[in-house]
C-alpha positions, -999 to 999 in steps of 0.1 A, spaced: 0 0 0 14 34 -9 7 67 7 22 102 6 47 94 33 59 61 19 47 25 16 46 -8 33 43 -44 22 38 -76 41 48 -108 24 71 -138 27 101 -140 4 110 -177 4 142 -172 -15 158 -151 13 145 -168 44 152 -204 35 118 -216 49 84 -221 35 57 -195 43 37 -219 64 67 -225 87 72 -187 90 35 -181 98 37 -209 124 66 -192 141 50 -158 139 14 -166 149 18 -196 172 54 -195 184 62 -226 165 35 -247 182 16 -256 151 17 -294 154 -14 -315 147 -30 -287 125 0 -282 103 -12 -305 75 -45 -286 74 -28 -252 71 -4 -266 45 -34 -279 25 -51 -245 27 -20 -228 15 -14 -253 -14 -50 -253 -26 -54 -215 -26 -51 -196 -59 -19 -176 -65 -19 -143 -47 -42 -156 -20 -20 -184 -6 -6 -164 23 -41 -152 33 -55 -187 31 -28 -200 54 -34 -172 79 -71 -178 80 -65 -215 86 -40 -208 114 -66 -186 131 -89 -215 134 -64 -239 150 -62 -247 188 -25 -238 187 -34 -202 178 -59 -199 207 -37 -214 235 -6 -202 253 10 -236 260 13 -268 241 -22 -280 232 -27 -315 247 -58 -334 237 -56 -357 267 -35 -363 298 -35 -358 335 -53 -329 349 -40 -309 379 -53 -318 413 -81 -295 425 -68 -269 450 -71 -278 487 -95 -259 508 -80 -233 531 -81 -239 568 -75 -202 574 -103 -184 593 -106 -149 580 -106 -121 606 -125 -90 606 -115 -61 584 -125 -26 576 -133 -14 542 -136 21 528 -161 22 500 -165 52 477 -194 55 453 -192 80 426 -226 86 411 -228 106 378 -260 123 370 -285 144 387 -304 141 420 -341 135 421 -348 167 440 -386 162 439 -380 132 463 -354 149 485 -377 172 504 -414 162 501 -442 184 515 -465 166 540 -498 174 556 -508 203 533 -522 210 498 -487 205 483 -488 168 493 -517 162 469 -499 181 441 -467 160 448 -487 127 446 -503 138 413 -470 151 397 -449 121 409 -475 94 401 -458 60 401 -426 72 418 -440 93 447 -428 82 481 -453 70 508 -456 89 540 -443 58 558 -411 60 538 -403 96 548 -385 109 579 -406 139 588 -392 173 600 -408 206 607 -403 240 592 -414 275 600 -424 301 575 -431 277 546 -464 269 529 -462 235 546 -451 231 582 -440 194 578 -417 179 552 -402 145 547 
């Protein structure tokens, strides 16, 4: 691909590296672990049309278990013993929990008028989300339209 600042190309030049492209892709993509799937990748490479061989081998390697594991893929064998349960009894601890809440506060449910005409307006305006009197902690106020709020 060319651009105003230069160009790049990805490919395998078999005449200079001394290995076939499938072996190079094996080393590059699986760390040289392509074992049982190597014949399938080789067949995908060999059967692809010219100009698409490298891409066909890459696609085949992406579907192998060797590509999707970090260690040697073993189809069978001994499994690790399950971990033993701990006999340690945890002690008490203190935790500091911080909760950051983004967004706004529902101010219509912060201070709710009680025992006056505004209570009915509150119930009507907040239908479905209005708090019940039993859910409110009441406190008094002087000089307001309502003397009790919750």
